N, C-alpha and C positions, 0 to 999 in steps of 0.2 A: 843434370840440374834437376832436382826434385820440384815437382809442381806444388806449389803452395798458395794459399789464398792470398790475394792483394787486399789489404784493409784500406777501405776508402769511405769517406763520408759521401752522402748524396752529391753534395756540391763537388768534391773531388772527382767522382765518377763523371759528372757532367763535364768538367773541365777536360777530363781525358778524351771523352766522346768528341768534344769540339776540336781539340787538337787533331785527333784521328781524322775527322772530316776535313779539316783544313789541309792536312797533309795529302791526303787522297784526292781532293778536289781541286786545289790550287797549287801546292808546292810540286807535286808530281809532274804536273803539266808544265810549270815554269822551267823545272829541270829538264824535261824532255825537249822543250823549245831550245833551251841553252845547248843541249848536245847537238840538236839539228843545226843550229846556227854555226856552231864551232865545226861541224862536218863540212858545211858549205865553204868553209874556208879553203878546204882541200887537204890539209895536212892532218891525218888523224893522230899525229904525235904532238899536236901542239899543247900548250899549257892550259889553255882555256878548255879544251876538250877533256883533258885529264881532270882537271878541277871540277867540271860538270859531272864526270862519271863518278868521282868520289863523293859528291853531293848526293847523286842518285843513290849510291850505296847506303849513305847515311839516312835518307829520307826512307828507303825501303827498309831498313833496319829498325828505324824508329816505329814505323807502321807495324811491323811484326811484334815489336815489343809492347806497343800500345794495345794491339788486338789481344795478345796474351794476358796483359793486365786486366783489360775489360772482361775477358772470358772468365777469368779467375777471381773476379771481384767479390768481396765480402763486404757487404754494407755495415758499416759502424752505426749503431743507434745515435740518434741526435739528442743529446742530454740538454739542450738549451730550451726545448719545448716543456711547456708546463705539464706536470705529472710523470716526466721522463727522468725519475730519479733513482738512485741506488746508493745505499750507504757503503758500498764496497767499490774501490776504483777498478774500473774495467776500460776497455777501449771506448772511446767516445766521452769519458767522465771528464769533467771539468773539476780540477783539484785545486784548492788554496792551500799553500804551504807557508810555513814560517820558518826562515833560515835563521842562523845565528844573528845575534844583535838587533832582533826586531825586524829584520828585512822580510818583506812578504812577497810572494809571487803566486800567480794563478797559471796553470798549464792545462792544456787540453791534451788528453792522451789520443794520437792518431796512429796510423799506420805510416811505415817509413817513406811511402811516396808523397805523403802531404806534410811532412815535418817542415817547420819553419820556427826555430827557437826565438827568433826576434819577435814573431808574433805570438809567442806562448804556446805553439803546438810542438809538442815533443813526441817522439817515436816510441811505440811500445817496446822497441828494441834497443833503446838508449839505456845506459846505466841507470838513470833516474826513473825512466818509464818502467823498466823491469821491476825495479824497487817498489814502485808504487802500486802496480797491479796486485789486486787482491787485498790490499790494506784499507782500513777504516779511519774516518776522522778521529782525531785524538792520539793516533799511534805515530811514534818516533820511527824513522825510516833512515837506515844507514846504507850507503852505496859508495862504490869505489869509482873514482874519476882518474884520469891521468895524473892529476895533481895530487892524488891521495884520497883518503876517506872523507866523505861528507855526511852530515846528519841534517835531517829536516823533521819537522813535524807537521802532520796533515791537520790543517784547520777545518775544512769542509770539503765535502765531496757532492757533486751535483751530476 
């Protein structure tokens, strides 16, 4: 697997650091206690022991994943602050678009780790995110989706 930057906002990086701290300081200990308690039952082939060992593997895997993401973090500029504007869509940009029939939407372009389409946060790797990158207000953008080609117009870029 090629190492590549993990694009994160400052808030997203903070959330990952909090999750990592929680896993290291709380969850790891809880799982260790579950393993110990199930060992005391006497049978190492009991279901509770197996479940605890599986959970331990999951926690350790997630810790490694978070450590790698944090180590390779590339901070996305915060475009909500005054004076932080660009006329070209880039990571962190807040883009207002108009779709067919007058429907408008606003999207923030983020890395795939922080994607939340219901909150208007789309990935730079999504079809729409890729199509918007590098474009300016007033431009018409076409992109492909599983349901076919779509067309939108960029109203503004912040």
